[in-house]
N, C-alpha and C positions, 0 to 999 in steps of 0.2 A: 704232841697233842696241841701245844700252843701254836705251832705253825699251822696245823689244820684248822684250829678255831679262828686264827687270824684270816685265813683264806676264806672261811665261811662268812666272816663279817664283811670282807671286801666284796664277795658276791652279792650279799644282801644290799650293800651300798651302791651296787651297779657297776663295780669294777670287775673287768674280765681280764685276767692275766694273759699275756702273750704265750705262745707255745714255748718260747725259749725260757720264760720264767718257770713254766711248769716242768720243763726238763731239768732246769737247775734245781728245782725243789726236790724232784724225784731222785736226782743223782747225788746231791749233797745236802742231806737234811741237817747236817751240823752247821753248814754255812748259812748265814743270814744276810745276803746282799740286800741293800736298801731298795733298789729298783732294778728291773731287768733292762738290758740293752736291746734296742730295736734292731732287728735284723732286716736284710733286704726283703725277705719273704713277708714279714709282717707289715712292712711299709707298702708293698704292692697290694696286699690284701686290703689295707685301709683305704687306699686311693680308689680301688675298684668298687668297693662296697659302700663307702660313705664319703660323699663329696663335701660334707660339712664337718668332717671330723677335725678336731683340734690337733690330732696327731699327724695329720697329713702335711708333709713338708717336702718341697722340691729338693731332690738329691740326685746326684749322678756318681759316676765312678771316681771322679776327682774330688768331689766335695763331701763324700761320705765320711763320716767320723765314727770311730769306734766307740766314742762316749756320747751318750745322748745329751742333748741340750736340756737345761732345766725346764724350758717351755714344753718340751715333749714328754716330761715325766707324767706317768699316769696319775690322774686325780688333780693335775694342775691345769687350771683354765686360763687362757690368754684372751682378754677382750679384743686385742688387736687382731689376733689370728681369727677369732670368730667373726669379726666385722669384715675382714678381707675375704673370708670364705663365703659369707653371705653376699658380699658384693660380686664375687665371681659367679655365684649361682644366679643372681639377678641378671647379670650381663648375659650369661649363657642362656637363661630362660628368655630374655628379651630377643636375643639373636634367633633362637628357635621359633619364637612367635612370629617374628618378621619373615623368616624363611617360610614358615607354614602359610602366612598370609599371602606372600607372593605366589606360592604354589597354588593356593585356592584361586587367586585372581587370574593366574595364567590358565588354570583349568576352565574357569568360567568363560574367559575370552575365547579359548579354543572351542568350547562347546557352541558359543555364539557364532563363530566363524563356520563351524560345521553345519549349523542350522541354516545360515545364510547361503552357503554354497549348495546345500541340498535343495533349498527352495528354488535357487536359480536353475539348477539342473532339471528339477521336476516341473518347473513352470507353475509352482504353487498347487500342484495336484498331488496331494499326499497319497493317493491310491497307487500312483505309479503306472497308471494305464495310458499315459501319453495324451491325456485330454486337457492338459494344462495350457496356460496362455504362453505366448512367445516370450523370449528373453527380454525384449525391450519393455514389454508391459510389466514383467516381473520386477525389473530394476526400477521402473517408474513408481510402482506400488511400494517398493522397499523404501525409497527416498521419502515418499509421502507419509508412510507409516512411521518412519524414524522421526520426521519432523513433528508428527502428532505426539509421539512418546516423549520427546525432549521439551518441546515448546507448548504442548497442549495446555499445561497448567501454569504457564508463565503469564499470569493475569495482572502482575504489578510491575512497576518500573524498579527493578532491582537486578543485581547481577545473577547470572545463571548459576545454578548449583554446580560446584566443581565436578561432581560425578557425572552430571548430565552433560556438562561441557566436554568432558573427556570422552564420554560415550558418543556425542555428536561428531567430534573431530575424528575419533578412531574409526567409526563405522562409515562416515562419509569418505574418508580417505580410501577405505576398502572398496566402496561402490564406485568412486571416481577413478580408481586405478584401471578400470576397464578401458578408459579413454586413452591410456598410454599405448594400447595395442591397436587402436583404430587409426589407420594410416592410409595415405594415398600415394601412388607412385607417380613420379614426375621424371621426365628425361633430363639428363645432365651430361655435359661433355667432359670427357676424361682424356688427358694427354699422356701418351706413353713415352718411354725413354727414346724410342726411335723416331719420335715426332708424329706418330700416328694419332689421330683424334678419333676416339670412340664415343659413341652415345650410349650411356648406361641408364638404367632405371634406378632411382634412389627413392627410398621411403621417407615420408615426412608426415607429421600430424595432419589430419584432415583440416581443411581451412576453417570450417565453422567451429570446430573444437579448439583449434589453435587461437582463434580470436575471442571466443566467448567464455571458455572455461577459466582462463586466468582472471578475467574480469569478474566472473561470478565468485571465485574464491576471494578476491579482494573485497567484494561487497559483503560476503559472509563475515570476514574478519572485522570489517567496519561495524557491522551490526552487533557483534559480540562485544566489541570495545564500547559501543554506545550503551549497552546494558551494564557493563562493568563500571561506567562512569556514574551510575546512580547508587553508589554504595552508601555514602553519607549524605542524606537529603534532609530538607526542612519539612517535608511532608511525609505522611504515613497513610496506612490503609486500615479500614475497619469494614466489618461485614455490613451488608445493607440493613438499615434500620437499627443498628446497635450504636450505642454511645461509647466512644473511647475515652479513656482518662485524659483530663485536661483538654478536652475537645468541646467546642461550643456548637457543633453542627452535627447533623445526622444524615441519613440517606436521602433526605428531601432535597438536598442541594446537588444531587447527582445529575450529571449530564454527559451523554456520550456523543461524540462527533459521528454523525450518521446522515444518510440521505433523508430528505424531508419526508415526514410521515412515517418513518420506520419505527417499529416498536422498540422500547428501551431494553437494553441488555441487563436484565435483573440479576444475572448470575455473577456479574463483575463486582469486585470489592470497591468500596467507596473511598476515594482519596480524601484526606483530611489535612488541613493546614491550621496553624495557630491563628488566634483572632487578629493578630497584627498583620497577617498575610506573609507572603514570601519576601525575602530580601531581594534587592535589585540584582545582586550577584547570582542568586538562585534562578531568578526569572531569565536572566541573560543566558545562563547555562541551559535552561530548558528550551529557549528559543533556538539556540545554536544546534542543539541535538535534534530538535524538530526539523529544522531546515536540512540538516544532514540526512536524517532518516527519510525525508521527503524526496531528496535527490536520489537516494538509493532505491526507493520505491519506483520512481520513474525509470531509472536505468534497468532495474529487473523486469519491469513491465514491458519495456521496449524490446529487451532480449527475448522475453517469452513470446511476444507478438510476432517477432521475426521468425522464431523457430516454428511456431504454429503455422505461419503463412507458408513456410517451406515444405511442410508435411503434405503428402499427397492426400487428396480428398477421396475418401473411400467410395467405392462404387455403390454400396448400400445407401449412402446418403444421397448421391446423385439420383438414384432410382426413386427415392422418396420425395423428390422435389415436385412442387405443383407445376402444372403445365403453363400457368399464367402467373407472372409476377404481380399483376394487379390484384388477383384474388388473394395473394399472400399478405400484402401490406394494407389492403383496403382502399376504398375509393377516395377518401379524403387525402391520404398521404400520396397516393398515386397521382391525383389531379395536380397537387402542388408540385410534385417532383417533375411532372411532364410539362406543365404550362409555365412555370416560373422561369423568367429570363435569367435572373440571378438567384441561384439556389442558396438558401440560408438554413443549415441544419439546426442552429439554435432556435430559429423562429418555429420550426416544426416541433421541436421538443417542448418549447414553451406553450404552444397551442394545445398539445396533447394532455397537459396537466397530469403527469405521472405521479401517483401517490404511494407506490410501494416498489420494493425491489422485484417482486414477482411480476408486476406489470412491465418494469423496465426490461427484465430478462425475456419476457414473452415478446416484447417489441423487437428486441435484438435478434431473436430467432427468426421472426418474420422478415425483417429487413435483410438478414443474411441469406435466407432462403431465396428471396426475390432477386437479390444481387446475383447469385449463381444461376438462377433461372434465366435472367437476361444475358449473362455472359455465355451460357450454353447456346442460347438462340443466336447470338452474334457469331459464335464459332461455327454453328451449323450453316449459317448463311454464307460464310466465307469458304466453307468446305464443299460447296457444290462443284459439279463438273464444269469444265470450260464451256460446253454448249449451253448448260443451264444458266451459267453466269452471263453469257451473251444474251440469252433470251429474256432473262429477268433483270437485266442490268439496271434499268431505270427504277423499277418497282422495288427491288431489293436494296438499293442504295439508301433510301430514306429509312427503311425498316431497320437495317443494320445500324445506321447511325443513331436511331432512336434507342435501340437496345443497349448500345455501348454507353450512351449518355445516361440512361436510367441506371445502368450498373455502376457507373462512376459516382452518381449522386447517392445511390444506396450505400456504397462503400464509405462515402463521406459522412452520411448520417450515422452509420454504425460506429465510426471512429469517434464522433462527437458524443454519442450515447455512452460509450465506454469511458470517455474522459469525464463526463459529468457524474457517472456512477462507478467510481474506481473499485468499489467493493462488490461489483456485479459478479455473479457466479459464471462459470464457463457456459458458453452457449452449446447448443446441441451439436453443432459442427465441431467445436473444439473437443468435446467429449468423445465424439465419434472418431476424430483423428487420433487421439491418445489411445483409444481402445484398439484400433486396427493398425496402429503404427508398428512397423517391424524394424525400424532403424534404431539401433541401440544408442548411437551417439546423440541423435535427436531426442530420444526418450530421456537421457540423462540431463541434457541441457534444458529441456522443457520443464521437467519436474524440479530440478534444482532452482531455476529462475522463478518458478511458481511459488515454491515455499519461501524463498527469500522475499519475494514480493509481498506475501502475506505477513511475514514477520515485520517488515518495514512499515507496512500499513498499521499493524497493531501498535507498534511503538509510537507512531505519530498520533494515533487515537488516544493512547494513554497519556501522552504529554498534553494534548488538548484538554483532557479531563482535568488534569491538575491545574492548568492555567485558568480554566473556567471556574473551578472552585475558588481559586485565589481572587479572581475578579468578583465573584459573588460575595465573598467575605468583605471585601472593601466597599462594595455597594451597600451592604447592610450598615456599615459604620457611617 
């Protein structure tokens, strides 16, 4: 009875005897061993069902002892064993969390790749009816949309968020990998062992991709490094009209570098500096980064212009051209372009007094249309039959020379217009070329250079904002 009562007390205290102790109790009620010995079965049961049990101890066939250690006695708690057990559980939980996080990240990236691949195949036509755009336009749109997703909210001079930077690099590598398979075949001599010389065709990257793509990747890396350099700065940002702590200025000092007469970009945050202004070291750093970003902008713009110039002009655009270039540009510009012995595009632009980007873009469309109208007329004149050329030799010579001259001057005027307004949107011809382009390589180079050009311009404008605020603060003092 005493044995039974003691057993009940142990159950009430939370002690559960092992099967071996129960067997010993049943078989020898007269023996009263102090504690039972743990068997192999009881050890395995504890490891399987309780990871934090104080009775769990690593044993094997060589280290197994017939006598239990005092630490393993039931009812005896070991702080060291409990701490080690909790540590093991935390480590295992941490490993499982990392593994689960990696699996989730892999699944998300895989789904993104599937979506990207599906859109390329469907041509952005989710109905699957084959009415989508061509592959070149799809890749161009993908690069443009990726740039908007990553850099669309980059309104401050600060490092790009690590997740967005990783997203930009990962997805751009995926889109640019198409260029690895755009090749051209060139003849190459091969010498055989018997002295025979054979001419074989070998593949190599297409020339425009081989030249421009590495340059664009380099410009991309330089722009990201420029943003990373603004981690610890002496300036900060506040929302328009709000007063920041320890700031003596508000949104009234805001100035954006922009063409003359352009409306202010009210959605941009306002840069702030201390009343003492920026240090010489900080201003030197800003000027260096501005010069660097400005050079990147010019390089990206040059590449973009070259790629657009190489694209074929769509027939739909040529069909929409006016019959007369004079009607397109107007009498004033036409008279000066035709009569001036020394043509000065700057003089023309100064006399027009352009007050908005819309007016500049409208003028660019008109000049570009008249340029192609005069080029087409010059080509038509030279494409006449031999008898017509002999018959109209004298009359057509002056006319052809006039059309070529006007086309060259229109091209010069368009170039100076784009230089004076670097933020100018794409002209109607540029948009038409991108829309109807079917060359995948040109689509990638054009869209990649275009987004880098925009990013470099924004960085230059943000730096100009900070320097203007610093100058304003010092002029107040």
